[in-house]
C-alpha positions as CSV (number, residue, x, y, z in Angstrom):
1,M,-19.1,29.5,-4.0
2,I,-18.6,29.6,-0.3
3,K,-20.8,26.6,-0.1
4,V,-18.7,24.7,-2.4
5,I,-15.7,25.5,-0.5
6,L,-17.1,24.6,3.1
7,L,-18.3,21.4,1.7
8,S,-15.0,20.3,0.0
9,C,-13.2,21.3,3.4
10,L,-15.6,18.9,5.2
11,M,-15.1,16.1,2.7
12,C,-11.3,16.6,3.2
13,L,-11.5,16.5,7.2
14,S,-13.9,13.6,7.5
15,P,-12.4,10.6,9.2
16,A,-14.8,8.3,7.8
17,V,-14.9,8.0,3.9
18,V,-13.1,9.7,1.0
19,L,-14.6,9.7,-2.4
20,A,-13.6,7.2,-5.2
21,Q,-14.5,7.2,-8.7
22,G,-17.4,4.7,-8.3
23,A,-18.2,4.6,-4.4
24,P,-17.0,6.1,-1.2
25,L,-13.9,4.6,0.4
26,E,-13.5,3.6,4.3
27,R,-10.2,4.8,5.7
28,V,-7.9,1.8,6.6
29,D,-5.1,2.2,9.2
30,I,-1.8,0.8,8.0
31,D,0.8,0.1,10.6
32,L,4.2,0.0,8.3
33,A,6.0,-1.1,11.6
34,D,4.1,-4.3,12.0
35,K,6.4,-6.9,10.2
36,S,4.1,-9.7,10.9
37,A,1.5,-8.0,9.0
38,L,3.8,-7.1,6.0
39,Q,4.9,-10.7,5.9
40,D,1.3,-12.1,5.3
41,G,0.5,-9.1,2.7
42,A,3.7,-10.3,1.0
43,R,2.6,-13.9,0.9
44,T,-1.0,-12.7,-0.3
45,F,0.7,-10.9,-3.1
46,V,2.7,-13.6,-4.4
47,N,0.1,-16.2,-4.1
48,Y,-2.7,-14.2,-5.5
49,C,-1.2,-11.0,-7.4
50,M,2.1,-11.9,-8.6
51,G,0.8,-14.2,-11.6
52,C,-0.1,-11.1,-13.4
53,H,1.7,-8.2,-11.5
54,S,4.9,-7.2,-10.7
55,T,6.7,-5.0,-8.2
56,Q,9.8,-4.7,-10.2
57,F,11.4,-2.0,-8.3
58,Q,11.7,-4.3,-5.3
59,R,14.2,-7.3,-5.0
60,Y,13.4,-10.2,-3.0
61,E,16.5,-9.6,-1.0
62,R,15.5,-6.1,0.1
63,V,12.1,-7.1,0.9
64,A,13.4,-10.2,3.2
65,D,15.5,-8.0,5.0
66,D,13.0,-5.2,5.6
67,L,10.3,-7.6,6.8
68,G,12.7,-9.8,8.8
69,I,12.5,-13.0,6.5
70,S,15.5,-15.2,6.1
71,H,16.6,-15.5,2.7
72,E,16.1,-19.3,2.9
73,Q,12.4,-18.8,3.7
74,M,12.2,-16.1,1.0
75,L,13.4,-18.6,-1.7
76,K,11.4,-21.3,-0.3
77,E,7.9,-19.8,0.5
78,L,7.9,-16.3,-1.8
79,V,10.0,-16.9,-4.6
80,L,7.6,-18.9,-7.1
81,T,9.3,-18.3,-10.4
82,G,12.9,-19.7,-9.9
83,A,14.4,-16.2,-9.4
84,K,17.4,-15.8,-7.4
85,I,17.2,-13.6,-4.1
86,G,18.9,-10.7,-5.8
87,D,16.3,-10.7,-8.7
88,P,13.5,-8.0,-8.8
89,M,10.0,-9.3,-8.1
90,T,8.6,-9.5,-11.8
91,S,5.7,-11.5,-12.9
92,S,6.4,-14.3,-15.5
93,L,3.1,-13.1,-17.3
94,R,4.2,-11.4,-20.5
95,A,2.7,-8.1,-21.5
96,S,1.4,-9.2,-24.8
97,D,-0.4,-12.1,-23.2
98,G,-1.8,-9.7,-20.5
99,K,-3.3,-7.3,-23.0
100,L,-4.8,-10.2,-25.0
101,W,-6.5,-11.6,-22.0
102,F,-7.5,-8.5,-20.0
103,G,-7.7,-5.8,-22.7
104,V,-4.6,-4.1,-21.0
105,A,-1.4,-5.3,-19.8
106,P,-1.6,-5.8,-16.1
107,P,0.4,-2.4,-14.5
108,D,3.3,-3.0,-12.0
109,L,2.3,-2.3,-8.6
110,T,5.3,-1.2,-6.9
111,L,4.2,2.3,-6.7
112,V,0.2,1.8,-6.8
113,A,-0.1,2.6,-3.2
114,R,1.5,6.1,-3.6
115,V,-0.3,7.0,-6.9
116,R,-3.8,5.5,-5.8
117,G,-3.6,5.6,-1.8
118,N,-4.2,3.1,0.9
119,D,-8.0,3.7,1.1
120,W,-8.3,3.3,-2.5
121,L,-6.9,-0.1,-2.7
122,Y,-8.6,-1.5,0.3
123,G,-12.0,-0.4,-1.3
124,Y,-11.0,-1.7,-4.6
125,L,-9.9,-5.2,-3.3
126,R,-13.0,-5.4,-1.3
127,G,-15.4,-4.1,-3.9
128,F,-15.9,-6.9,-6.3
129,Y,-19.5,-8.2,-7.3
130,P,-21.0,-10.6,-9.4
131,D,-22.0,-9.3,-12.7
132,A,-22.9,-11.5,-15.7
133,T,-22.5,-8.9,-18.1
134,R,-18.6,-8.5,-17.5
135,P,-16.0,-10.7,-19.2
136,W,-15.0,-12.2,-15.9
137,G,-18.4,-12.3,-14.3
138,V,-17.6,-9.8,-11.7
139,N,-17.6,-5.9,-11.6
140,N,-16.1,-3.4,-9.1
141,H,-17.8,-0.7,-6.8
142,V,-14.7,1.6,-6.6
143,L,-13.6,1.0,-10.4
144,P,-16.7,0.3,-12.6
145,D,-16.1,-2.1,-15.6
146,V,-12.7,-3.0,-14.4
147,G,-11.2,-5.8,-16.6
148,M,-9.4,-7.6,-13.9
149,P,-11.1,-10.8,-12.4
150,N,-11.6,-11.0,-8.6
151,V,-8.3,-12.7,-7.9
152,L,-9.1,-12.9,-4.1
153,E,-12.5,-14.6,-4.5
154,P,-10.9,-18.1,-3.3
155,L,-9.7,-16.1,0.0
156,Q,-13.0,-14.4,0.3
157,A,-15.2,-17.9,0.0
158,R,-12.9,-19.4,2.6
159,L,-12.6,-16.7,5.3
160,E,-14.8,-15.1,7.8
161,P,-15.6,-11.3,6.5
162,A,-13.4,-10.1,9.4
163,Q,-10.5,-12.6,8.6
164,F,-10.9,-11.5,4.9
165,D,-10.7,-7.7,5.5
166,A,-7.6,-8.3,7.6
167,K,-5.8,-10.3,4.8
168,V,-6.7,-7.4,2.4
169,R,-5.4,-5.0,5.0
170,N,-2.1,-6.7,5.0
171,L,-1.9,-6.9,1.3
172,V,-2.6,-3.3,1.1
173,G,0.1,-2.7,3.7
174,F,2.7,-4.7,1.8
175,L,2.1,-2.5,-1.3
176,A,2.2,0.7,0.9
177,Y,5.6,-0.5,1.9
178,S,6.9,-1.2,-1.4
179,A,5.9,2.5,-2.6
180,N,8.1,3.8,0.2
181,P,10.1,1.2,1.8
182,V,12.2,3.8,3.8
183,K,9.2,5.6,5.2
184,V,9.3,4.1,8.9
185,Q,13.0,5.0,8.9
186,S,12.2,8.5,7.7
187,Q,9.8,9.1,10.3
188,R,12.2,7.9,13.0
189,I,15.0,10.1,11.6
190,G,12.6,12.9,11.5
191,I,11.6,12.5,15.3
192,Y,15.4,12.6,16.1
193,V,15.9,16.0,14.0
194,L,12.8,17.5,15.6
195,S,14.0,16.5,19.0
196,Y,17.5,18.1,18.2
197,L,15.8,21.2,16.8
198,L,13.8,21.6,20.0
199,V,16.7,21.3,22.4
200,F,18.9,23.7,20.1
201,L,15.6,26.3,20.3
202,G,15.8,26.0,23.9
203,F,19.6,26.9,24.0
204,A,19.0,29.7,21.4
205,F,16.2,31.2,23.6
206,M,18.4,31.1,26.6
207,L,21.3,32.8,24.8
208,K,18.9,35.3,23.3
209,R,17.8,36.2,26.9
210,E,21.5,36.5,28.1
211,Y,22.5,38.9,25.2
212,W,19.4,41.1,25.7
213,R,20.0,41.5,29.3
214,D,22.9,43.6,28.6
215,V,21.2,45.7,25.9
216,R,18.6,46.5,28.4
């Protein structure tokens, strides 16, 4: 029993990998303050993922404002469905068609990074490999027998491995942002709050010393 507990602790603390359903995962560092990377991830999502998947709890306007994209540029480059700037980022694919083609309707991805985790997404998107026995000719190391095709294959064929990995990391970054758009702001506010508490603690300590001086 002790060995099992120790092994579990080591797995949790290891910086190299975490376990997935089908394969070990690399840890990926996502900087939600890097707006240029998030913009690139948003473009990749719109061009390669949004044909089937939505992020319906995000609106084009909010994404544009958060990532530093002008509304004009957003409408010109990232709104491919004729939607308005204030509309949710929904796919044009009908759920019934998705279920017919893939066996299950493609899920909304607004919160997928919170549910699955950044490491899982990064490993999954990089984990496709040829498999002639599967309907789409590919399988996945992280999620075996998945019904999704390798939609990033054109990118993978065109880019160098390091460039492709960077593209996937930026895509995961955009999905991480979508799952928690206020994370960076919350962290910034948290630093202010902790700084205030530290200053308050200093004054409280000095006040305590002053009171206890008379007691002694």
